[in-house]
VOVEX-971660 format. One line per 4 residues: number of its first residue (from 0); their letters; for each residue x, y, z of N, C-alpha, C. Coordinates in nm, 3 decimals, m for minus. Layout:
N
NUM) A) X/Y/Z/X/Y/Z/X/Y/Z | ...;
END
This chain:
50
0) MRAC) 15.053/7.658/9.862/15.110/7.563/9.935/15.240/7.517/9.871 | 15.255/7.568/9.740/15.376/7.512/9.661/15.501/7.558/9.762 | 15.487/7.661/9.819/15.615/7.719/9.900/15.637/7.615/10.019 | 15.537/7.568/10.072/15.545/7.467/10.182/15.610/7.331/10.127;
4) DHWG) 15.547/7.300/9.992/15.610/7.179/9.937/15.754/7.199/9.912 | 15.797/7.306/9.853/15.931/7.323/9.833/16.020/7.299/9.948 | 15.966/7.365/10.072/16.047/7.354/10.185/16.027/7.240/10.267 | 15.937/7.152/10.220/15.915/7.027/10.300/15.859/7.044/10.431;
8) DSPA) 15.758/7.166/10.436/15.703/7.195/10.578/15.623/7.085/10.632 | 15.599/7.079/10.763/15.535/6.986/10.839/15.384/7.045/10.831 | 15.290/6.961/10.858/15.147/7.008/10.867/15.134/7.107/10.964 | 15.207/7.122/11.085/15.203/7.226/11.182/15.255/7.358/11.117;
12) ARQE) 15.361/7.359/11.046/15.425/7.457/10.971/15.321/7.511/10.880 | 15.257/7.436/10.808/15.160/7.472/10.693/15.053/7.556/10.757 | 15.001/7.505/10.869/14.890/7.576/10.938/14.936/7.698/10.994 | 15.053/7.702/11.041/15.115/7.833/11.075/15.112/7.950/10.969;
16) MRRQ) 15.150/7.894/10.862/15.157/7.979/10.742/15.033/8.037/10.711 | 14.939/7.936/10.712/14.797/7.993/10.677/14.745/8.105/10.788 | 14.783/8.073/10.910/14.740/8.175/11.003/14.819/8.297/10.985 | 14.947/8.307/10.936/15.007/8.439/10.913/14.950/8.489/10.795;
20) LAEV) 14.921/8.426/10.678/14.868/8.490/10.562/14.720/8.545/10.594 | 14.661/8.485/10.693/14.516/8.540/10.731/14.525/8.682/10.789 | 14.657/8.709/10.836/14.675/8.841/10.913/14.717/8.957/10.825 | 14.746/8.919/10.687/14.785/9.017/10.577/14.675/9.108/10.543;
24) PPEH) 14.702/9.218/10.560/14.570/9.306/10.509/14.541/9.307/10.370 | 14.415/9.302/10.331/14.354/9.264/10.192/14.443/9.359/10.096 | 14.478/9.493/10.121/14.553/9.553/10.022/14.669/9.498/9.977 | 14.733/9.414/10.048/14.849/9.353/10.018/14.854/9.199/9.955;
28) HAAL) 14.724/9.161/9.947/14.706/9.028/9.887/14.756/9.007/9.751 | 14.725/9.101/9.657/14.789/9.095/9.526/14.934/9.089/9.512 | 15.000/9.172/9.582/15.143/9.156/9.588/15.205/9.042/9.635 | 15.139/8.971/9.748/15.192/8.846/9.813/15.156/8.742/9.714;
32) LEHF) 15.047/8.738/9.654/15.017/8.634/9.559/15.116/8.640/9.436 | 15.148/8.752/9.402/15.238/8.776/9.280/15.372/8.718/9.311 | 15.415/8.745/9.441/15.551/8.696/9.499/15.544/8.550/9.498 | 15.440/8.480/9.567/15.450/8.334/9.570/15.443/8.265/9.435;
36) ERAY) 15.373/8.326/9.337/15.360/8.264/9.212/15.498/8.285/9.138 | 15.565/8.383/9.146/15.694/8.417/9.086/15.805/8.318/9.153 | 15.810/8.333/9.294/15.906/8.249/9.369/15.888/8.089/9.365 | 15.764/8.052/9.347/15.723/7.900/9.353/15.629/7.881/9.242;
40) PAQE) 15.682/7.895/9.120/15.591/7.860/8.999/15.539/7.721/8.981 | 15.416/7.709/8.939/15.356/7.582/8.905/15.440/7.488/8.810 | 15.456/7.363/8.850/15.533/7.275/8.779/15.467/7.248/8.645 | 15.520/7.257/8.523/15.447/7.217/8.416/15.427/7.069/8.410;
44) IDPW) 15.326/7.009/8.374/15.311/6.850/8.370/15.372/6.802/8.237 | 15.459/6.707/8.265/15.519/6.650/8.159/15.452/6.526/8.116 | 15.385/6.534/8.004/15.299/6.423/7.952/15.383/6.274/7.938 | 15.512/6.288/7.920/15.587/6.187/7.898/15.666/6.130/8.032;
48) AP) 15.640/6.199/8.127/15.700/6.155/8.265/15.626/6.021/8.311 | 15.701/5.926/8.362/15.643/5.796/8.414/15.549/5.829/8.532;
END
């Protein structure tokens, strides 16, 4: 959902993304996950941030 957060997607758009991802064949899951992790990395938590 980091991609959705990045683009400010609505709840409906997020649900549509889930639906589309469910259609991806299992043999492509690893590559898709790698893409999303590279394109939308997790933010490091800054312990000094307010």
